[in-house]
All heavy atoms as a GROMACS GRO file, in nm:
protein
  591
    1MET      N    1   2.467   0.545   0.326
    1MET     CA    2   2.419   0.632   0.431
    1MET      C    3   2.267   0.637   0.433
    1MET      O    4   2.208   0.657   0.538
    1MET     CB    5   2.478   0.773   0.407
    1MET     CG    6   2.466   0.861   0.524
    1MET     SD    7   2.585   0.809   0.646
    1MET     CE    8   2.560   0.931   0.768
    2ALA      N    9   2.203   0.616   0.316
    2ALA     CA   10   2.058   0.626   0.310
    2ALA      C   11   1.990   0.511   0.383
    2ALA      O   12   1.881   0.528   0.435
    2ALA     CB   13   2.013   0.627   0.164
    3ASN      N   14   2.054   0.397   0.389
    3ASN     CA   15   1.993   0.280   0.454
    3ASN      C   16   2.043   0.260   0.597
    3ASN      O   17   2.024   0.153   0.654
    3ASN     CB   18   2.021   0.154   0.373
    3ASN     CG   19   1.954   0.158   0.238
    3ASN    OD1   20   1.852   0.224   0.222
    3ASN    ND2   21   2.011   0.089   0.142
    4LEU      N   22   2.105   0.360   0.652
    4LEU     CA   23   2.164   0.348   0.785
    4LEU      C   24   2.058   0.322   0.892
    4LEU      O   25   2.078   0.237   0.980
    4LEU     CB   26   2.243   0.474   0.819
    4LEU     CG   27   2.318   0.471   0.952
    4LEU    CD1   28   2.421   0.359   0.951
    4LEU    CD2   29   2.385   0.603   0.977
    5LEU      N   30   1.945   0.389   0.885
    5LEU     CA   31   1.841   0.371   0.987
    5LEU      C   32   1.787   0.229   0.985
    5LEU      O   33   1.771   0.166   1.090
    5LEU     CB   34   1.727   0.471   0.965
    5LEU     CG   35   1.617   0.468   1.069
    5LEU    CD1   36   1.672   0.501   1.207
    5LEU    CD2   37   1.505   0.562   1.032
    6GLY      N   38   1.760   0.175   0.867
    6GLY     CA   39   1.712   0.038   0.857
    6GLY      C   40   1.814  -0.062   0.909
    6GLY      O   41   1.779  -0.160   0.976
    7ALA      N   42   1.941  -0.038   0.879
    7ALA     CA   43   2.046  -0.127   0.927
    7ALA      C   44   2.057  -0.122   1.079
    7ALA      O   45   2.075  -0.225   1.144
    7ALA     CB   46   2.179  -0.089   0.862
    8LEU      N   47   2.049  -0.004   1.136
    8LEU     CA   48   2.059   0.010   1.282
    8LEU      C   49   1.941  -0.056   1.353
    8LEU      O   50   1.959  -0.122   1.456
    8LEU     CB   51   2.070   0.157   1.321
    8LEU     CG   52   2.202   0.226   1.284
    8LEU    CD1   53   2.194   0.375   1.316
    8LEU    CD2   54   2.319   0.161   1.354
    9ILE      N   55   1.822  -0.037   1.301
    9ILE     CA   56   1.704  -0.099   1.362
    9ILE      C   57   1.712  -0.250   1.351
    9ILE      O   58   1.686  -0.324   1.446
    9ILE     CB   59   1.575  -0.043   1.299
    9ILE    CG1   60   1.559   0.104   1.337
    9ILE    CG2   61   1.453  -0.124   1.342
    9ILE    CD1   62   1.446   0.174   1.265
   10GLY      N   63   1.749  -0.300   1.232
   10GLY     CA   64   1.762  -0.445   1.213
   10GLY      C   65   1.869  -0.504   1.302
   10GLY      O   66   1.852  -0.614   1.357
   11SER      N   67   1.978  -0.434   1.319
   11SER     CA   68   2.086  -0.479   1.406
   11SER      C   69   2.040  -0.487   1.551
   11SER      O   70   2.068  -0.583   1.622
   11SER     CB   71   2.205  -0.385   1.394
   11SER     OG   72   2.305  -0.421   1.485
   12ALA      N   73   1.967  -0.384   1.595
   12ALA     CA   74   1.918  -0.383   1.734
   12ALA      C   75   1.820  -0.496   1.759
   12ALA      O   76   1.822  -0.560   1.865
   12ALA     CB   77   1.853  -0.249   1.764
   13ILE      N   78   1.734  -0.524   1.661
   13ILE     CA   79   1.639  -0.634   1.677
   13ILE      C   80   1.712  -0.768   1.681
   13ILE      O   81   1.681  -0.855   1.761
   13ILE     CB   82   1.534  -0.631   1.564
   13ILE    CG1   83   1.444  -0.510   1.580
   13ILE    CG2   84   1.452  -0.759   1.561
   13ILE    CD1   85   1.350  -0.486   1.463
   14ASP      N   86   1.813  -0.785   1.594
   14ASP     CA   87   1.886  -0.911   1.589
   14ASP      C   88   1.970  -0.933   1.714
   14ASP      O   89   1.991  -1.046   1.755
   14ASP     CB   90   1.973  -0.914   1.463
   14ASP     CG   91   2.022  -1.054   1.429
   14ASP    OD1   92   1.945  -1.149   1.454
   14ASP    OD2   93   2.134  -1.067   1.377
   15ARG      N   94   2.017  -0.828   1.776
   15ARG     CA   95   2.099  -0.842   1.897
   15ARG      C   96   2.017  -0.886   2.018
   15ARG      O   97   2.073  -0.936   2.114
   15ARG     CB   98   2.170  -0.711   1.928
   15ARG     CG   99   2.286  -0.686   1.838
   15ARG     CD  100   2.362  -0.565   1.881
   15ARG     NE  101   2.468  -0.537   1.785
   15ARG     CZ  102   2.535  -0.426   1.782
   15ARG    NH1  103   2.509  -0.331   1.871
   15ARG    NH2  104   2.629  -0.407   1.693
   16GLN      N  105   1.888  -0.869   2.013
   16GLN     CA  106   1.804  -0.913   2.125
   16GLN      C  107   1.809  -1.065   2.140
   16GLN      O  108   1.788  -1.117   2.249
   16GLN     CB  109   1.660  -0.868   2.105
   16GLN     CG  110   1.640  -0.720   2.121
   16GLN     CD  111   1.496  -0.677   2.096
   16GLN    OE1  112   1.413  -0.757   2.055
   16GLN    NE2  113   1.468  -0.551   2.119
   17ASP      N  114   1.838  -1.134   2.031
   17ASP     CA  115   1.849  -1.280   2.038
   17ASP      C  116   1.986  -1.326   2.083
   17ASP      O  117   2.011  -1.445   2.096
   17ASP     CB  118   1.822  -1.341   1.899
   17ASP     CG  119   1.681  -1.311   1.850
   17ASP    OD1  120   1.596  -1.281   1.934
   17ASP    OD2  121   1.659  -1.319   1.728
   18GLY      N  122   2.078  -1.234   2.100
   18GLY     CA  123   2.214  -1.268   2.139
   18GLY      C  124   2.306  -1.285   2.021
   18GLY      O  125   2.420  -1.326   2.037
   19ASP      N  126   2.259  -1.256   1.901
   19ASP     CA  127   2.344  -1.267   1.782
   19ASP      C  128   2.430  -1.142   1.768
   19ASP      O  129   2.418  -1.045   1.842
   19ASP     CB  130   2.259  -1.284   1.657
   19ASP     CG  131   2.186  -1.418   1.655
   19ASP    OD1  132   2.230  -1.510   1.726
   19ASP    OD2  133   2.085  -1.430   1.582
   20SER      N  134   2.516  -1.145   1.666
   20SER     CA  135   2.607  -1.032   1.644
   20SER      C  136   2.536  -0.911   1.585
   20SER      O  137   2.584  -0.800   1.598
   20SER     CB  138   2.720  -1.074   1.550
   20SER     OG  139   2.669  -1.104   1.422
   21GLY      N  140   2.427  -0.931   1.515
   21GLY     CA  141   2.352  -0.820   1.460
   21GLY      C  142   2.378  -0.796   1.313
   21GLY      O  143   2.313  -0.712   1.252
   22ILE      N  144   2.473  -0.868   1.254
   22ILE     CA  145   2.506  -0.846   1.112
   22ILE      C  146   2.391  -0.892   1.023
   22ILE      O  147   2.355  -0.823   0.927
   22ILE     CB  148   2.638  -0.917   1.076
   22ILE    CG1  149   2.751  -0.849   1.151
   22ILE    CG2  150   2.661  -0.914   0.926
   22ILE    CD1  151   2.885  -0.913   1.131
   23LYS      N  152   2.332  -1.008   1.054
   23LYS     CA  153   2.219  -1.055   0.974
   23LYS      C  154   2.102  -0.957   0.986
   23LYS      O  155   2.035  -0.927   0.887
   23LYS     CB  156   2.176  -1.193   1.023
   23LYS     CG  157   2.064  -1.254   0.938
   23LYS     CD  158   2.031  -1.394   0.983
   23LYS     CE  159   1.935  -1.384   1.099
   23LYS     NZ  160   1.883  -1.513   1.144
   24GLY      N  161   2.080  -0.901   1.101
   24GLY     CA  162   1.975  -0.801   1.120
   24GLY      C  163   2.001  -0.675   1.043
   24GLY      O  164   1.909  -0.612   0.990
   25MET      N  165   2.128  -0.635   1.032
   25MET     CA  166   2.163  -0.516   0.954
   25MET      C  167   2.129  -0.538   0.807
   25MET      O  168   2.075  -0.450   0.740
   25MET     CB  169   2.312  -0.483   0.968
   25MET     CG  170   2.352  -0.432   1.104
   25MET     SD  171   2.528  -0.403   1.115
   25MET     CE  172   2.533  -0.237   1.053
   26ILE      N  173   2.160  -0.656   0.757
   26ILE     CA  174   2.132  -0.686   0.616
   26ILE      C  175   1.982  -0.689   0.593
   26ILE      O  176   1.932  -0.630   0.496
   26ILE     CB  177   2.199  -0.819   0.576
   26ILE    CG1  178   2.350  -0.805   0.581
   26ILE    CG2  179   2.152  -0.864   0.438
   26ILE    CD1  180   2.425  -0.935   0.568
   27ILE      N  181   1.910  -0.756   0.680
   27ILE     CA  182   1.763  -0.764   0.664
   27ILE      C  183   1.700  -0.626   0.678
   27ILE      O  184   1.609  -0.590   0.604
   27ILE     CB  185   1.704  -0.864   0.767
   27ILE    CG1  186   1.748  -1.006   0.731
   27ILE    CG2  187   1.552  -0.855   0.771
   27ILE    CD1  188   1.712  -1.110   0.833
   28GLY      N  189   1.749  -0.545   0.771
   28GLY     CA  190   1.696  -0.409   0.787
   28GLY      C  191   1.721  -0.323   0.665
   28GLY      O  192   1.635  -0.246   0.623
   29THR      N  193   1.837  -0.338   0.604
   29THR     CA  194   1.869  -0.261   0.483
   29THR      C  195   1.779  -0.304   0.367
   29THR      O  196   1.727  -0.219   0.294
   29THR     CB  197   2.017  -0.281   0.445
   29THR    OG1  198   2.098  -0.238   0.555
   29THR    CG2  199   2.052  -0.204   0.321
   30VAL      N  200   1.761  -0.434   0.351
   30VAL     CA  201   1.675  -0.485   0.243
   30VAL      C  202   1.530  -0.441   0.266
   30VAL      O  203   1.461  -0.400   0.172
   30VAL     CB  204   1.687  -0.638   0.233
   30VAL    CG1  205   1.581  -0.695   0.141
   30VAL    CG2  206   1.825  -0.678   0.186
   31ALA      N  207   1.484  -0.447   0.390
   31ALA     CA  208   1.347  -0.407   0.420
   31ALA      C  209   1.324  -0.259   0.394
   31ALA      O  210   1.222  -0.220   0.336
   31ALA     CB  211   1.314  -0.440   0.566
   32GLU      N  212   1.420  -0.176   0.431
   32GLU     CA  213   1.404  -0.033   0.408
   32GLU      C  214   1.404  -0.001   0.258
   32GLU      O  215   1.327   0.082   0.211
   32GLU     CB  216   1.516   0.045   0.476
   32GLU     CG  217   1.500   0.195   0.462
   32GLU     CD  218   1.604   0.273   0.539
   32GLU    OE1  219   1.688   0.213   0.608
   32GLU    OE2  220   1.602   0.396   0.528
   33THR      N  221   1.488  -0.070   0.182
   33THR     CA  222   1.492  -0.050   0.037
   33THR      C  223   1.360  -0.093  -0.027
   33THR      O  224   1.308  -0.025  -0.116
   33THR     CB  225   1.609  -0.129  -0.024
   33THR    OG1  226   1.730  -0.087   0.038
   33THR    CG2  227   1.618  -0.106  -0.174
   34ALA      N  228   1.305  -0.206   0.020
   34ALA     CA  229   1.177  -0.252  -0.033
   34ALA      C  230   1.064  -0.156   0.000
   34ALA      O  231   0.978  -0.128  -0.085
   34ALA     CB  232   1.146  -0.391   0.023
   35ILE      N  233   1.065  -0.102   0.120
   35ILE     CA  234   0.961  -0.007   0.158
   35ILE      C  235   0.971   0.120   0.074
   35ILE      O  236   0.870   0.174   0.029
   35ILE     CB  237   0.970   0.025   0.309
   35ILE    CG1  238   0.926  -0.096   0.390
   35ILE    CG2  239   0.887   0.147   0.345
   35ILE    CD1  240   0.951  -0.085   0.538
   36ARG      N  241   1.092   0.166   0.050
   36ARG     CA  242   1.110   0.286  -0.034
   36ARG      C  243   1.064   0.262  -0.177
   36ARG      O  244   1.017   0.354  -0.244
   36ARG     CB  245   1.255   0.329  -0.034
   36ARG     CG  246   1.294   0.399   0.091
   36ARG     CD  247   1.432   0.457   0.079
   36ARG     NE  248   1.471   0.517   0.205
   36ARG     CZ  249   1.580   0.588   0.219
   36ARG    NH1  250   1.660   0.606   0.119
   36ARG    NH2  251   1.608   0.640   0.337
   37ALA      N  252   1.079   0.140  -0.225
   37ALA     CA  253   1.036   0.109  -0.362
   37ALA      C  254   0.885   0.091  -0.371
   37ALA      O  255   0.823   0.129  -0.471
   37ALA     CB  256   1.106  -0.017  -0.412
   38LEU      N  257   0.824   0.034  -0.268
   38LEU     CA  258   0.681   0.004  -0.272
   38LEU      C  259   0.592   0.119  -0.227
   38LEU      O  260   0.474   0.123  -0.263
   38LEU     CB  261   0.651  -0.119  -0.186
   38LEU     CG  262   0.702  -0.250  -0.242
   38LEU    CD1  263   0.673  -0.363  -0.144
   38LEU    CD2  264   0.640  -0.281  -0.376
   39ALA      N  265   0.645   0.212  -0.151
   39ALA     CA  266   0.563   0.322  -0.100
   39ALA      C  267   0.499   0.405  -0.211
   39ALA      O  268   0.378   0.433  -0.204
   39ALA     CB  269   0.645   0.410  -0.006
   40PRO      N  270   0.570   0.444  -0.318
   40PRO     CA  271   0.504   0.519  -0.425
   40PRO      C  272   0.397   0.438  -0.498
   40PRO      O  273   0.294   0.492  -0.538
   40PRO     CB  274   0.618   0.556  -0.520
   40PRO     CG  275   0.741   0.543  -0.442
   40PRO     CD  276   0.714   0.439  -0.338
   41VAL      N  277   0.420   0.308  -0.512
   41VAL     CA  278   0.321   0.222  -0.579
   41VAL      C  279   0.194   0.215  -0.496
   41VAL      O  280   0.082   0.229  -0.548
   41VAL     CB  281   0.379   0.081  -0.603
   41VAL    CG1  282   0.274  -0.013  -0.658
   41VAL    CG2  283   0.499   0.088  -0.695
   42VAL      N  284   0.208   0.196  -0.367
   42VAL     CA  285   0.092   0.189  -0.278
   42VAL      C  286   0.019   0.323  -0.273
   42VAL      O  287  -0.105   0.328  -0.276
   42VAL     CB  288   0.136   0.144  -0.136
   42VAL    CG1  289   0.023   0.157  -0.037
   42VAL    CG2  290   0.187   0.001  -0.140
   43ALA      N  291   0.093   0.432  -0.269
   43ALA     CA  292   0.031   0.564  -0.266
   43ALA      C  293  -0.045   0.592  -0.396
   43ALA      O  294  -0.156   0.647  -0.394
   43ALA     CB  295   0.136   0.672  -0.244
   44THR      N  296   0.011   0.552  -0.510
   44THR     CA  297  -0.056   0.570  -0.638
   44THR      C  298  -0.184   0.488  -0.646
   44THR      O  299  -0.288   0.536  -0.692
   44THR     CB  300   0.038   0.532  -0.754
   44THR    OG1  301   0.156   0.612  -0.744
   44THR    CG2  302  -0.028   0.554  -0.889
   45TYR      N  303  -0.178   0.364  -0.599
   45TYR     CA  304  -0.297   0.279  -0.598
   45TYR      C  305  -0.406   0.339  -0.509
   45TYR      O  306  -0.522   0.344  -0.547
   45TYR     CB  307  -0.260   0.139  -0.548
   45TYR     CG  308  -0.378   0.046  -0.539
   45TYR    CD1  309  -0.425  -0.020  -0.651
   45TYR    CD2  310  -0.444   0.026  -0.418
   45TYR    CE1  311  -0.534  -0.104  -0.644
   45TYR    CE2  312  -0.553  -0.058  -0.410
   45TYR     CZ  313  -0.597  -0.123  -0.522
   45TYR     OH  314  -0.706  -0.206  -0.514
   46ALA      N  315  -0.367   0.386  -0.391
   46ALA     CA  316  -0.465   0.443  -0.298
   46ALA      C  317  -0.529   0.570  -0.356
   46ALA      O  318  -0.650   0.590  -0.343
   46ALA     CB  319  -0.398   0.474  -0.164
   47LEU      N  320  -0.449   0.653  -0.421
   47LEU     CA  321  -0.503   0.774  -0.482
   47LEU      C  322  -0.598   0.739  -0.595
   47LEU      O  323  -0.706   0.799  -0.607
   47LEU     CB  324  -0.389   0.863  -0.532
   47LEU     CG  325  -0.430   0.994  -0.598
   47LEU    CD1  326  -0.505   1.081  -0.497
   47LEU    CD2  327  -0.310   1.066  -0.652
   48GLY      N  328  -0.562   0.643  -0.679
   48GLY     CA  329  -0.650   0.600  -0.787
   48GLY      C  330  -0.781   0.543  -0.736
   48GLY      O  331  -0.888   0.572  -0.789
   49TRP      N  332  -0.773   0.464  -0.629
   49TRP     CA  333  -0.895   0.408  -0.571
   49TRP      C  334  -0.984   0.520  -0.517
   49TRP      O  335  -1.106   0.518  -0.536
   49TRP     CB  336  -0.859   0.311  -0.458
   49TRP     CG  337  -0.980   0.253  -0.394
   49TRP    CD1  338  -1.048   0.142  -0.432
   49TRP    CD2  339  -1.051   0.306  -0.280
   49TRP    NE1  340  -1.156   0.122  -0.349
   49TRP    CE2  341  -1.160   0.221  -0.255
   49TRP    CE3  342  -1.031   0.416  -0.198
   49TRP    CZ2  343  -1.248   0.243  -0.150
   49TRP    CZ3  344  -1.120   0.438  -0.095
   49TRP    CH2  345  -1.226   0.352  -0.072
   50ALA      N  346  -0.923   0.617  -0.451
   50ALA     CA  347  -1.001   0.728  -0.393
   50ALA      C  348  -1.069   0.809  -0.503
   50ALA      O  349  -1.185   0.850  -0.487
   50ALA     CB  350  -0.911   0.817  -0.308
   51VAL      N  351  -1.000   0.831  -0.614
   51VAL     CA  352  -1.060   0.906  -0.724
   51VAL      C  353  -1.177   0.828  -0.784
   51VAL      O  354  -1.284   0.884  -0.808
   51VAL     CB  355  -0.953   0.938  -0.832
   51VAL    CG1  356  -1.017   0.989  -0.960
   51VAL    CG2  357  -0.854   1.040  -0.779
   52GLN      N  358  -1.158   0.700  -0.807
   52GLN     CA  359  -1.267   0.618  -0.862
   52GLN      C  360  -1.386   0.614  -0.766
   52GLN      O  361  -1.501   0.620  -0.808
   52GLN     CB  362  -1.218   0.477  -0.891
   52GLN     CG  363  -1.131   0.468  -1.012
   52GLN     CD  364  -1.093   0.326  -1.043
   52GLN    OE1  365  -1.117   0.234  -0.965
   52GLN    NE2  366  -1.030   0.306  -1.157
   53TYR      N  367  -1.358   0.601  -0.638
   53TYR     CA  368  -1.464   0.598  -0.539
   53TYR      C  369  -1.541   0.730  -0.538
   53TYR      O  370  -1.665   0.732  -0.532
   53TYR     CB  371  -1.405   0.571  -0.400
   53TYR     CG  372  -1.508   0.558  -0.291
   53TYR    CD1  373  -1.578   0.440  -0.272
   53TYR    CD2  374  -1.533   0.665  -0.205
   53TYR    CE1  375  -1.673   0.428  -0.171
   53TYR    CE2  376  -1.628   0.654  -0.104
   53TYR     CZ  377  -1.696   0.535  -0.087
   53TYR     OH  378  -1.789   0.524   0.011
   54GLY      N  379  -1.468   0.841  -0.545
   54GLY     CA  380  -1.532   0.972  -0.547
   54GLY      C  381  -1.617   0.994  -0.671
   54GLY      O  382  -1.728   1.047  -0.664
   55ILE      N  383  -1.568   0.950  -0.787
   55ILE     CA  384  -1.645   0.962  -0.910
   55ILE      C  385  -1.770   0.877  -0.902
   55ILE      O  386  -1.879   0.919  -0.941
   55ILE     CB  387  -1.558   0.923  -1.031
   55ILE    CG1  388  -1.452   1.030  -1.055
   55ILE    CG2  389  -1.643   0.903  -1.156
   55ILE    CD1  390  -1.349   0.993  -1.158
   56ARG      N  391  -1.756   0.755  -0.848
   56ARG     CA  392  -1.871   0.666  -0.836
   56ARG      C  393  -1.977   0.726  -0.743
   56ARG      O  394  -2.096   0.723  -0.774
   56ARG     CB  395  -1.826   0.531  -0.783
   56ARG     CG  396  -1.936   0.431  -0.768
   56ARG     CD  397  -1.880   0.298  -0.725
   56ARG     NE  398  -1.978   0.231  -0.643
   56ARG     CZ  399  -1.951   0.134  -0.560
   56ARG    NH1  400  -1.829   0.090  -0.547
   56ARG    NH2  401  -2.046   0.078  -0.489
   57LYS      N  402  -1.935   0.778  -0.631
   57LYS     CA  403  -2.031   0.838  -0.537
   57LYS      C  404  -2.094   0.964  -0.594
   57LYS      O  405  -2.211   0.992  -0.571
   57LYS     CB  406  -1.964   0.867  -0.402
   57LYS     CG  407  -1.934   0.742  -0.324
   57LYS     CD  408  -2.062   0.666  -0.297
   57LYS     CE  409  -2.037   0.539  -0.223
   57LYS     NZ  410  -2.158   0.461  -0.200
   58GLY      N  411  -2.016   1.041  -0.670
   58GLY     CA  412  -2.072   1.159  -0.736
   58GLY      C  413  -2.176   1.121  -0.840
   58GLY      O  414  -2.281   1.184  -0.851
   59TRP      N  415  -2.146   1.017  -0.917
   59TRP     CA  416  -2.243   0.968  -1.017
   59TRP      C  417  -2.370   0.917  -0.948
   59TRP      O  418  -2.480   0.943  -0.991
   59TRP     CB  419  -2.181   0.857  -1.100
   59TRP     CG  420  -2.275   0.801  -1.202
   59TRP    CD1  421  -2.346   0.686  -1.193
   59TRP    CD2  422  -2.310   0.860  -1.327
   59TRP    NE1  423  -2.423   0.669  -1.304
   59TRP    CE2  424  -2.403   0.774  -1.389
   59TRP    CE3  425  -2.273   0.977  -1.391
   59TRP    CZ2  426  -2.458   0.803  -1.512
   59TRP    CZ3  427  -2.328   1.003  -1.514
   59TRP    CH2  428  -2.420   0.917  -1.574
   60GLN      N  429  -2.351   0.846  -0.838
   60GLN     CA  430  -2.465   0.794  -0.763
   60GLN      C  431  -2.551   0.909  -0.710
   60GLN      O  432  -2.674   0.903  -0.714
   60GLN     CB  433  -2.416   0.708  -0.648
   60GLN     CG  434  -2.527   0.640  -0.571
   60GLN     CD  435  -2.473   0.553  -0.458
   60GLN    OE1  436  -2.352   0.550  -0.434
   60GLN    NE2  437  -2.560   0.485  -0.391
   61ALA      N  438  -2.489   1.015  -0.663
   61ALA     CA  439  -2.564   1.129  -0.611
   61ALA      C  440  -2.634   1.205  -0.724
   61ALA      O  441  -2.745   1.254  -0.707
   61ALA     CB  442  -2.471   1.224  -0.536
   62LEU      N  443  -2.570   1.212  -0.840
   62LEU     CA  444  -2.625   1.285  -0.953
   62LEU      C  445  -2.741   1.211  -1.018
   62LEU      O  446  -2.847   1.267  -1.041
   62LEU     CB  447  -2.515   1.310  -1.058
   62LEU     CG  448  -2.553   1.392  -1.179
   62LEU    CD1  449  -2.584   1.535  -1.136
   62LEU    CD2  450  -2.440   1.390  -1.280
   63VAL      N  451  -2.724   1.082  -1.041
   63VAL     CA  452  -2.824   1.003  -1.112
   63VAL      C  453  -2.919   0.932  -1.016
   63VAL      O  454  -3.035   0.908  -1.048
   63VAL     CB  455  -2.754   0.899  -1.204
   63VAL    CG1  456  -2.854   0.811  -1.273
   63VAL    CG2  457  -2.667   0.970  -1.305
   64GLY      N  458  -2.871   0.899  -0.900
   64GLY     CA  459  -2.955   0.832  -0.801
   64GLY      C  460  -2.947   0.682  -0.806
   64GLY      O  461  -3.017   0.613  -0.735
   65ASP      N  462  -2.858   0.627  -0.890
   65ASP     CA  463  -2.844   0.482  -0.898
   65ASP      C  464  -2.696   0.448  -0.908
   65ASP      O  465  -2.624   0.505  -0.988
   65ASP     CB  466  -2.917   0.429  -1.022
   65ASP     CG  467  -2.919   0.277  -1.027
   65ASP    OD1  468  -2.912   0.215  -0.920
   65ASP    OD2  469  -2.927   0.223  -1.138
   66ASP      N  470  -2.654   0.352  -0.826
   66ASP     CA  471  -2.514   0.310  -0.826
   66ASP      C  472  -2.490   0.216  -0.944
   66ASP      O  473  -2.560   0.115  -0.957
   66ASP     CB  474  -2.482   0.240  -0.696
   66ASP     CG  475  -2.333   0.223  -0.674
   66ASP    OD1  476  -2.257   0.262  -0.761
   66ASP    OD2  477  -2.296   0.171  -0.568
   67PRO      N  478  -2.394   0.245  -1.032
   67PRO     CA  479  -2.371   0.159  -1.147
   67PRO      C  480  -2.302   0.027  -1.113
   67PRO      O  481  -2.294  -0.061  -1.197
   67PRO     CB  482  -2.281   0.244  -1.237
   67PRO     CG  483  -2.209   0.333  -1.143
   67PRO     CD  484  -2.306   0.361  -1.032
   68VAL      N  485  -2.256   0.010  -0.989
   68VAL     CA  486  -2.188  -0.112  -0.949
   68VAL      C  487  -2.283  -0.198  -0.868
   68VAL      O  488  -2.345  -0.151  -0.772
   68VAL     CB  489  -2.061  -0.078  -0.868
   68VAL    CG1  490  -1.993  -0.205  -0.820
   68VAL    CG2  491  -1.967   0.007  -0.949
   69ASP      N  492  -2.292  -0.325  -0.906
   69ASP     CA  493  -2.377  -0.419  -0.834
   69ASP      C  494  -2.311  -0.451  -0.699
   69ASP      O  495  -2.195  -0.488  -0.693
   69ASP     CB  496  -2.393  -0.547  -0.916
   69ASP     CG  497  -2.495  -0.642  -0.856
   69ASP    OD1  498  -2.565  -0.604  -0.761
   69ASP    OD2  499  -2.503  -0.756  -0.906
   70ARG      N  500  -2.384  -0.436  -0.590
   70ARG     CA  501  -2.328  -0.458  -0.456
   70ARG      C  502  -2.290  -0.603  -0.432
   70ARG      O  503  -2.197  -0.632  -0.358
   70ARG     CB  504  -2.427  -0.416  -0.349
   70ARG     CG  505  -2.442  -0.269  -0.339
   70ARG     CD  506  -2.520  -0.235  -0.217
   70ARG     NE  507  -2.458  -0.114  -0.164
   70ARG     CZ  508  -2.476  -0.068  -0.044
   70ARG    NH1  509  -2.554  -0.129   0.038
   70ARG    NH2  510  -2.416   0.042  -0.006
   71ASP      N  511  -2.363  -0.698  -0.492
   71ASP     CA  512  -2.337  -0.839  -0.467
   71ASP      C  513  -2.211  -0.888  -0.538
   71ASP      O  514  -2.131  -0.961  -0.480
   71ASP     CB  515  -2.456  -0.924  -0.512
   71ASP     CG  516  -2.582  -0.889  -0.432
   71ASP    OD1  517  -2.569  -0.849  -0.316
   71ASP    OD2  518  -2.692  -0.901  -0.489
   72THR      N  519  -2.192  -0.850  -0.663
   72THR     CA  520  -2.079  -0.900  -0.741
   72THR      C  521  -1.964  -0.802  -0.750
   72THR      O  522  -1.852  -0.842  -0.777
   72THR     CB  523  -2.125  -0.934  -0.884
   72THR    OG1  524  -2.170  -0.816  -0.950
   72THR    CG2  525  -2.234  -1.038  -0.884
   73GLY      N  526  -1.989  -0.673  -0.732
   73GLY     CA  527  -1.885  -0.573  -0.747
   73GLY      C  528  -1.854  -0.536  -0.890
   73GLY      O  529  -1.758  -0.469  -0.918
   74ARG      N  530  -1.938  -0.582  -0.982
   74ARG     CA  531  -1.918  -0.552  -1.124
   74ARG      C  532  -2.018  -0.448  -1.172
   74ARG      O  533  -2.122  -0.427  -1.110
   74ARG     CB  534  -1.936  -0.680  -1.206
   74ARG     CG  535  -1.832  -0.784  -1.173
   74ARG     CD  536  -1.846  -0.902  -1.261
   74ARG     NE  537  -1.744  -1.000  -1.226
   74ARG     CZ  538  -1.728  -1.114  -1.287
   74ARG    NH1  539  -1.808  -1.146  -1.385
   74ARG    NH2  540  -1.633  -1.195  -1.249
   75LEU      N  541  -1.984  -0.385  -1.284
   75LEU     CA  542  -2.074  -0.287  -1.342
   75LEU      C  543  -2.200  -0.356  -1.394
   75LEU      O  544  -2.195  -0.464  -1.450
   75LEU     CB  545  -2.007  -0.214  -1.457
   75LEU     CG  546  -1.899  -0.114  -1.420
   75LEU    CD1  547  -1.831  -0.061  -1.546
   75LEU    CD2  548  -1.956   0.001  -1.341
   76ARG      N  549  -2.312  -0.292  -1.372
   76ARG     CA  550  -2.438  -0.344  -1.424
   76ARG      C  551  -2.447  -0.313  -1.573
   76ARG      O  552  -2.401  -0.208  -1.618
   76ARG     CB  553  -2.556  -0.280  -1.353
   76ARG     CG  554  -2.565  -0.316  -1.208
   76ARG     CD  555  -2.690  -0.257  -1.147
   76ARG     NE  556  -2.687  -0.278  -1.004
   76ARG     CZ  557  -2.737  -0.195  -0.916
   76ARG    NH1  558  -2.797  -0.085  -0.956
   76ARG    NH2  559  -2.730  -0.221  -0.788
   77PRO      N  560  -2.510  -0.400  -1.650
   77PRO     CA  561  -2.528  -0.367  -1.793
   77PRO      C  562  -2.625  -0.252  -1.810
   77PRO      O  563  -2.718  -0.233  -1.730
   77PRO     CB  564  -2.585  -0.497  -1.852
   77PRO     CG  565  -2.635  -0.575  -1.737
   77PRO     CD  566  -2.561  -0.531  -1.616
   78ARG      N  567  -2.598  -0.172  -1.913
   78ARG     CA  568  -2.686  -0.058  -1.940
   78ARG      C  569  -2.821  -0.105  -1.990
   78ARG      O  570  -2.831  -0.197  -2.070
   78ARG     CB  571  -2.624   0.032  -2.047
   78ARG     CG  572  -2.512   0.114  -1.997
   78ARG     CD  573  -2.471   0.208  -2.105
   78ARG     NE  574  -2.389   0.314  -2.050
   78ARG     CZ  575  -2.343   0.413  -2.120
   78ARG    NH1  576  -2.369   0.421  -2.247
   78ARG    NH2  577  -2.271   0.505  -2.064
   79GLU      N  578  -2.922  -0.038  -1.941
   79GLU     CA  579  -3.057  -0.069  -1.988
   79GLU      C  580  -3.090   0.025  -2.101
   79GLU      O  581  -3.075   0.147  -2.091
   79GLU     CB  582  -3.158  -0.053  -1.873
   79GLU     CG  583  -3.133  -0.150  -1.758
   79GLU     CD  584  -3.227  -0.126  -1.642
   79GLU    OE1  585  -3.324  -0.048  -1.657
   79GLU    OE2  586  -3.204  -0.184  -1.537
   80ALA      N  587  -3.136  -0.032  -2.211
   80ALA     CA  588  -3.166   0.049  -2.330
   80ALA      C  589  -3.305   0.106  -2.326
   80ALA      O  590  -3.393   0.077  -2.257
   80ALA     CB  591  -3.149  -0.036  -2.455
   0.00000   0.00000   0.00000
């Protein structure tokens, strides 16, 4: 019952070609399952990136120098 929406959408898309819609139901179910599995991973990555970006911008505002080199995207070595 949880994958019913994906199956119905896949079936409707597959029927536009004149097929029976069974292959579309299977593909829709697999796609919905994959999206449900990947959505938390993508959300976690986005949240982590936002936190790192915020910390970096806060450090830049506090110290006045960005620790990341704009050309390479890597951290600059500390100057002693």
